[in-house]
SEZABA-194254 format. One record per residue: residue number from 1; x, z, y of N, C-alpha, C, CB in turn. Coordinates in Angstrom, 3 decimals. Atoms other than C-alpha are relative to their C-alpha. Glycine has a CB too. Layout:
N
+-----+----------+----------+----------+----------+----------+----------+----------+----------+----------+----------+----------+----------+
:   n :      n.x :      n.z :      n.y :     ca.x :     ca.z :     ca.y :      c.x :      c.z :      c.y :     cb.x :     cb.z :     cb.y :
+-----+----------+----------+----------+----------+----------+----------+----------+----------+----------+----------+----------+----------+
: NUM :        X :        Z :        Y :        X :        Z :        Y :        X :        Z :        Y :        X :        Z :        Y :
...
+-----+----------+----------+----------+----------+----------+----------+----------+----------+----------+----------+----------+----------+
END
This chain:
84
+-----+----------+----------+----------+----------+----------+----------+----------+----------+----------+----------+----------+----------+
:   n :      n.x :      n.z :      n.y :     ca.x :     ca.z :     ca.y :      c.x :      c.z :      c.y :     cb.x :     cb.z :     cb.y :
+-----+----------+----------+----------+----------+----------+----------+----------+----------+----------+----------+----------+----------+
:   1 :    1.124 :    0.482 :   -0.809 :   39.352 :  -77.327 : -111.863 :   -0.842 :   -0.896 :   -0.859 :    0.481 :   -0.750 :    1.276 :
:   2 :    0.956 :    0.838 :    0.792 :   36.208 :  -78.819 : -113.438 :    0.070 :   -1.487 :    0.482 :   -1.503 :    0.565 :    0.151 :
:   3 :   -0.051 :    1.433 :   -0.354 :   36.147 :  -82.587 : -113.513 :   -1.006 :   -0.469 :    1.083 :   -0.235 :   -0.800 :   -1.238 :
:   4 :    0.993 :    0.384 :   -1.054 :   33.022 :  -82.788 : -111.351 :    0.522 :    0.365 :    1.362 :   -1.376 :    0.693 :   -0.233 :
:   5 :   -0.521 :   -0.406 :   -1.298 :   34.716 :  -80.928 : -108.519 :    1.152 :   -0.843 :    0.366 :    0.397 :    1.445 :    0.012 :
:   6 :   -1.079 :    0.907 :   -0.293 :   37.840 :  -83.053 : -108.832 :   -0.475 :   -1.319 :    0.463 :    0.850 :   -0.173 :   -1.163 :
:   7 :    0.642 :    1.257 :   -0.357 :   35.690 :  -86.144 : -108.644 :   -0.523 :    0.091 :    1.449 :   -1.163 :   -0.330 :   -0.999 :
:   8 :    0.537 :   -0.157 :   -1.349 :   33.830 :  -84.882 : -105.526 :    1.148 :    0.059 :    1.045 :   -0.878 :    1.288 :    0.077 :
:   9 :   -1.095 :   -0.117 :   -0.930 :   37.132 :  -83.880 : -103.896 :    0.627 :   -1.351 :    0.258 :    1.033 :    0.973 :   -0.516 :
:  10 :   -0.622 :    1.373 :   -0.130 :   38.640 :  -87.382 : -104.567 :   -0.939 :   -0.910 :    0.803 :    0.288 :   -0.651 :   -1.442 :
:  11 :    0.909 :    0.879 :   -0.666 :   35.472 :  -89.085 : -103.357 :   -0.061 :    0.334 :    1.489 :   -1.376 :    0.084 :   -0.635 :
:  12 :   -0.012 :   -0.354 :   -1.332 :   35.433 :  -87.058 : -100.177 :    1.261 :   -0.376 :    0.763 :   -0.225 :    1.377 :    0.082 :
:  13 :   -1.246 :    0.376 :   -0.598 :   39.063 :  -87.706 :  -99.509 :    0.056 :   -1.512 :    0.261 :    1.147 :    0.434 :   -0.886 :
:  14 :   -0.015 :    1.456 :   -0.157 :   38.680 :  -91.473 : -100.050 :   -0.941 :   -0.399 :    1.148 :   -0.419 :   -0.709 :   -1.333 :
:  15 :    0.986 :    0.273 :   -1.091 :   35.585 :  -91.515 :  -97.744 :    0.653 :    0.335 :    1.334 :   -1.339 :    0.845 :   -0.189 :
:  16 :   -0.598 :   -0.406 :   -1.309 :   37.506 :  -89.597 :  -95.037 :    1.116 :   -0.999 :    0.413 :    0.595 :    1.478 :   -0.092 :
:  17 :   -1.062 :    0.996 :   -0.284 :   40.496 :  -91.980 :  -95.247 :   -0.565 :   -1.316 :    0.446 :    0.867 :   -0.224 :   -1.222 :
:  18 :    0.666 :    1.247 :   -0.439 :   38.278 :  -94.986 :  -95.011 :   -0.593 :    0.080 :    1.343 :   -1.053 :   -0.383 :   -0.938 :
:  19 :    0.552 :   -0.212 :   -1.360 :   36.495 :  -93.557 :  -92.008 :    1.035 :   -0.006 :    1.011 :   -0.745 :    1.269 :    0.099 :
:  20 :   -1.081 :   -0.034 :   -1.010 :   39.768 :  -92.864 :  -90.218 :    0.566 :   -1.368 :    0.196 :    1.118 :    0.969 :   -0.405 :
:  21 :   -0.591 :    1.356 :   -0.088 :   41.150 :  -96.323 :  -91.050 :   -0.916 :   -0.918 :    0.766 :    0.271 :   -0.584 :   -1.405 :
:  22 :    0.916 :    0.846 :   -0.712 :   38.071 :  -98.099 :  -89.841 :   -0.193 :    0.301 :    1.465 :   -1.263 :    0.057 :   -0.643 :
:  23 :    0.157 :   -0.354 :   -1.427 :   37.811 :  -96.109 :  -86.682 :    1.230 :   -0.440 :    0.788 :   -0.226 :    1.534 :    0.171 :
:  24 :   -1.220 :    0.518 :   -0.646 :   41.444 :  -96.982 :  -85.875 :   -0.101 :   -1.531 :    0.308 :    1.231 :    0.276 :   -0.918 :
:  25 :    0.136 :    1.458 :   -0.138 :   40.655 : -100.684 :  -86.368 :   -1.014 :   -0.291 :    1.150 :   -0.485 :   -0.662 :   -1.383 :
:  26 :    0.987 :    0.263 :   -1.037 :   37.513 : -100.530 :  -84.184 :    0.459 :    0.328 :    1.338 :   -1.213 :    0.720 :   -0.253 :
:  27 :   -0.580 :   -0.276 :   -1.356 :   39.475 :  -98.990 :  -81.345 :    0.977 :   -1.060 :    0.433 :    0.708 :    1.356 :    0.021 :
:  28 :   -0.916 :    1.110 :   -0.336 :   41.760 : -102.061 :  -81.456 :    1.395 :    0.533 :    0.288 :   -0.526 :   -0.799 :    1.224 :
:  29 :   -1.363 :   -0.490 :   -0.202 :   45.158 : -100.467 :  -81.978 :    0.818 :   -1.188 :    0.511 :    0.618 :    0.610 :   -1.337 :
:  30 :   -0.775 :    1.006 :   -0.595 :   47.500 : -102.403 :  -79.754 :    1.453 :    0.060 :   -0.499 :   -0.075 :    0.127 :    1.486 :
:  31 :   -1.457 :    0.044 :    0.340 :   50.950 : -103.514 :  -80.850 :    0.755 :   -0.151 :    1.286 :    0.357 :   -1.185 :   -0.998 :
:  32 :   -0.814 :    0.064 :   -1.192 :   53.692 : -103.184 :  -78.362 :    1.415 :   -0.459 :   -0.458 :    0.034 :    1.410 :    0.760 :
:  33 :   -1.397 :    0.299 :    0.197 :   57.239 : -104.382 :  -78.052 :    0.258 :   -1.316 :   -0.743 :    0.633 :    1.116 :   -0.737 :
:  34 :   -0.468 :    1.168 :    0.709 :   58.938 : -106.838 :  -80.345 :   -1.068 :   -0.468 :   -1.007 :    1.335 :    0.306 :   -0.712 :
:  35 :    1.036 :    0.392 :    0.967 :   56.188 : -106.807 :  -82.982 :   -1.143 :   -0.775 :    0.644 :   -0.554 :    1.229 :   -0.690 :
:  36 :    1.081 :    0.715 :   -0.680 :   53.529 : -107.839 :  -80.483 :    0.433 :   -1.371 :    0.461 :   -0.497 :    0.796 :    1.180 :
:  37 :   -0.518 :    1.292 :   -0.523 :   55.709 : -110.562 :  -78.989 :    0.179 :   -0.995 :   -1.224 :    1.420 :    0.229 :    0.792 :
:  38 :   -0.192 :    0.781 :    1.158 :   56.524 : -111.843 :  -82.469 :   -1.295 :   -0.521 :   -0.511 :    0.691 :    0.769 :   -1.030 :
:  39 :    1.277 :    0.407 :    0.416 :   52.903 : -111.927 :  -83.483 :   -0.619 :   -1.058 :    0.932 :   -0.869 :    1.184 :   -0.098 :
:  40 :    0.499 :    0.936 :   -0.995 :   51.952 : -113.730 :  -80.254 :    0.622 :   -1.379 :   -0.178 :    0.277 :    0.522 :    1.400 :
:  41 :   -0.742 :    1.268 :    0.200 :   54.610 : -116.377 :  -80.814 :   -0.516 :   -0.725 :   -1.279 :    1.561 :    0.285 :   -0.116 :
:  42 :    0.458 :    0.560 :    1.287 :   53.503 : -116.825 :  -84.445 :   -1.467 :   -0.615 :    0.153 :    0.023 :    1.156 :   -1.129 :
:  43 :    1.367 :    0.508 :   -0.178 :   49.848 : -117.197 :  -83.362 :    0.008 :   -1.268 :    0.844 :   -0.899 :    1.070 :    0.657 :
:  44 :   -0.079 :    1.182 :   -0.815 :   50.772 : -119.662 :  -80.654 :    0.506 :   -1.233 :   -0.778 :    0.893 :    0.271 :    1.175 :
:  45 :   -0.521 :    1.066 :    0.887 :   52.759 : -121.720 :  -83.224 :   -1.081 :   -0.485 :   -0.919 :    1.201 :    0.496 :   -0.827 :
:  46 :    1.131 :    0.425 :    0.921 :   49.771 : -121.735 :  -85.615 :   -0.985 :   -0.825 :    0.785 :   -0.748 :    1.250 :   -0.646 :
:  47 :    0.908 :    0.786 :   -0.802 :   47.475 : -122.909 :  -82.860 :    0.550 :   -1.360 :    0.358 :   -0.343 :    0.735 :    1.233 :
:  48 :   -0.625 :    1.328 :   -0.375 :   49.907 : -125.639 :  -81.810 :   -0.026 :   -0.900 :   -1.248 :    1.531 :    0.181 :    0.541 :
:  49 :    0.040 :    0.748 :    1.216 :   50.105 : -126.772 :  -85.473 :   -1.429 :   -0.550 :   -0.262 :    0.475 :    0.877 :   -1.159 :
:  50 :    1.402 :    0.459 :    0.183 :   46.299 : -126.919 :  -85.655 :   -0.339 :   -1.107 :    0.999 :   -1.000 :    1.191 :    0.169 :
:  51 :    0.305 :    1.031 :   -1.004 :   46.126 : -128.938 :  -82.414 :    0.639 :   -1.297 :   -0.370 :    0.463 :    0.424 :    1.386 :
:  52 :   -0.659 :    1.236 :    0.411 :   48.745 : -131.372 :  -83.673 :   -0.729 :   -0.678 :   -1.161 :    1.442 :    0.286 :   -0.391 :
:  53 :    0.701 :    0.567 :    1.150 :   46.844 : -131.832 :  -86.928 :   -1.294 :   -0.647 :    0.439 :   -0.276 :    1.074 :   -1.055 :
:  54 :    1.213 :    0.586 :   -0.525 :   43.609 : -132.448 :  -85.041 :    0.269 :   -1.270 :    0.794 :   -0.717 :    0.997 :    0.858 :
:  55 :   -0.367 :    1.233 :   -0.743 :   45.350 : -134.981 :  -82.782 :    0.287 :   -1.150 :   -0.913 :    1.209 :    0.242 :    0.875 :
:  56 :   -0.299 :    1.065 :    1.000 :   46.626 : -136.925 :  -85.795 :   -1.358 :   -0.522 :   -0.581 :    0.961 :    0.571 :   -1.188 :
:  57 :    1.230 :    0.393 :    0.591 :   43.158 : -136.914 :  -87.296 :   -0.849 :   -0.803 :    1.037 :   -0.753 :    1.248 :   -0.515 :
:  58 :    0.696 :    0.733 :   -1.071 :   41.624 : -138.087 :  -83.971 :    0.578 :   -1.356 :    0.188 :    0.059 :    0.754 :    1.304 :
:  59 :   -0.624 :    1.318 :   -0.144 :   44.151 : -140.912 :  -83.749 :   -0.539 :   -0.935 :   -1.113 :    1.580 :    0.116 :   -0.072 :
:  60 :    0.506 :    0.770 :    1.136 :   43.059 : -142.080 :  -87.222 :   -1.466 :   -0.416 :    0.222 :    0.131 :    0.823 :   -1.302 :
:  61 :    1.423 :    0.316 :   -0.289 :   39.373 : -141.892 :  -86.174 :   -0.092 :   -1.012 :    1.050 :   -0.781 :    1.221 :    0.418 :
:  62 :   -0.014 :    0.995 :   -1.042 :   40.093 : -143.892 :  -83.038 :    0.304 :   -1.414 :   -0.559 :    1.029 :    0.388 :    1.059 :
:  63 :   -0.361 :    1.311 :    0.600 :   41.807 : -146.585 :  -85.107 :   -1.091 :   -0.540 :   -0.823 :    1.235 :    0.101 :   -0.842 :
:  64 :    1.120 :    0.462 :    0.902 :   38.882 : -146.667 :  -87.535 :   -1.060 :   -0.686 :    0.879 :   -0.661 :    1.241 :   -0.826 :
:  65 :    1.064 :    0.517 :   -0.759 :   36.470 : -147.354 :  -84.692 :    0.297 :   -1.359 :    0.636 :   -0.356 :    0.966 :    1.019 :
:  66 :   -0.355 :    1.269 :   -0.705 :   38.410 : -150.314 :  -83.175 :    0.671 :   -1.054 :   -0.945 :    0.970 :    0.320 :    1.189 :
:  67 :   -0.687 :    0.990 :    0.848 :   40.179 : -151.946 :  -86.164 :   -0.916 :   -0.769 :   -0.881 :    1.013 :    0.659 :   -0.841 :
:  68 :    0.900 :    0.796 :    0.896 :   38.841 : -154.643 :  -88.519 :   -0.296 :    0.811 :   -1.257 :    0.656 :   -1.396 :   -0.392 :
:  69 :    0.534 :   -0.713 :    1.149 :   37.003 : -153.696 :  -91.677 :    1.024 :    0.291 :   -1.106 :   -1.122 :   -0.783 :   -0.571 :
:  70 :   -1.003 :   -0.163 :    1.061 :   39.946 : -154.148 :  -94.096 :    0.861 :    1.237 :    0.239 :    0.893 :   -1.247 :   -0.090 :
:  71 :   -0.806 :   -1.174 :   -0.330 :   42.068 : -151.634 :  -92.294 :   -0.865 :    1.229 :    0.026 :    0.707 :   -0.176 :    1.341 :
:  72 :    0.918 :   -1.179 :   -0.070 :   39.090 : -149.357 :  -91.777 :   -0.101 :    0.691 :   -1.342 :   -1.416 :   -0.426 :    0.463 :
:  73 :    0.170 :   -0.621 :    1.283 :   38.607 : -148.817 :  -95.491 :    1.328 :    0.717 :   -0.401 :   -0.423 :   -1.066 :   -1.063 :
:  74 :   -1.302 :   -0.640 :    0.303 :   42.350 : -148.052 :  -95.918 :    0.140 :    1.261 :    0.761 :    1.170 :   -0.919 :    0.320 :
:  75 :   -0.117 :   -1.192 :   -0.764 :   42.290 : -145.593 :  -93.070 :   -0.976 :    1.105 :   -0.375 :   -0.160 :   -0.329 :    1.391 :
:  76 :    0.959 :   -0.966 :    0.466 :   39.176 : -143.867 :  -94.363 :    0.619 :    0.691 :   -1.223 :   -1.381 :   -0.676 :   -0.338 :
:  77 :   -0.595 :   -0.537 :    1.209 :   40.978 : -143.398 :  -97.695 :    1.181 :    0.974 :    0.452 :    0.526 :   -1.211 :   -0.964 :
:  78 :   -1.082 :   -0.770 :   -0.423 :   44.047 : -142.084 :  -95.878 :   -0.484 :    1.341 :    0.699 :    0.860 :   -0.849 :    0.925 :
:  79 :    0.550 :   -1.191 :   -0.676 :   41.909 : -139.673 :  -93.791 :   -0.517 :    0.979 :   -1.085 :   -1.171 :   -0.403 :    1.016 :
:  80 :    0.489 :   -0.986 :    1.028 :   40.273 : -138.212 :  -96.903 :    1.142 :    0.584 :   -0.758 :   -0.980 :   -0.657 :   -0.997 :
:  81 :   -1.185 :   -0.506 :    0.688 :   43.696 : -137.765 :  -98.514 :    0.629 :    1.100 :    0.857 :    1.027 :   -1.152 :   -0.279 :
:  82 :   -0.612 :   -1.032 :   -0.905 :   44.869 : -135.753 :  -95.424 :   -0.950 :    1.219 :    0.048 :    0.248 :   -0.590 :    1.494 :
:  83 :    0.884 :   -1.109 :   -0.029 :   41.751 : -133.554 :  -95.544 :    0.248 :    0.921 :   -1.135 :   -1.385 :   -0.448 :   -0.005 :
:  84 :   -0.230 :   -0.865 :    1.164 :   42.759 : -132.266 :  -98.965 :    1.313 :    0.637 :    0.180 :   -0.057 :   -0.766 :   -1.335 :
+-----+----------+----------+----------+----------+----------+----------+----------+----------+----------+----------+----------+----------+
END
């Protein structure tokens, strides 16, 4: 088989596979059973972790607004350390 035909065949195959893959994603393949439940629990745990992190940051910001200036500087430094 000439190299040009092999290249065109490979290119057409890759294009067809990409089209099929993207079409499946756009239709929103649904997971069922244990995998779906596991992913939902994992997502819920991730969201809860994010909420807990934001609550801690909010508590620091609340302390910064009501505490004296010496503590404010220390808390700002601590807040910037948590952001990294």
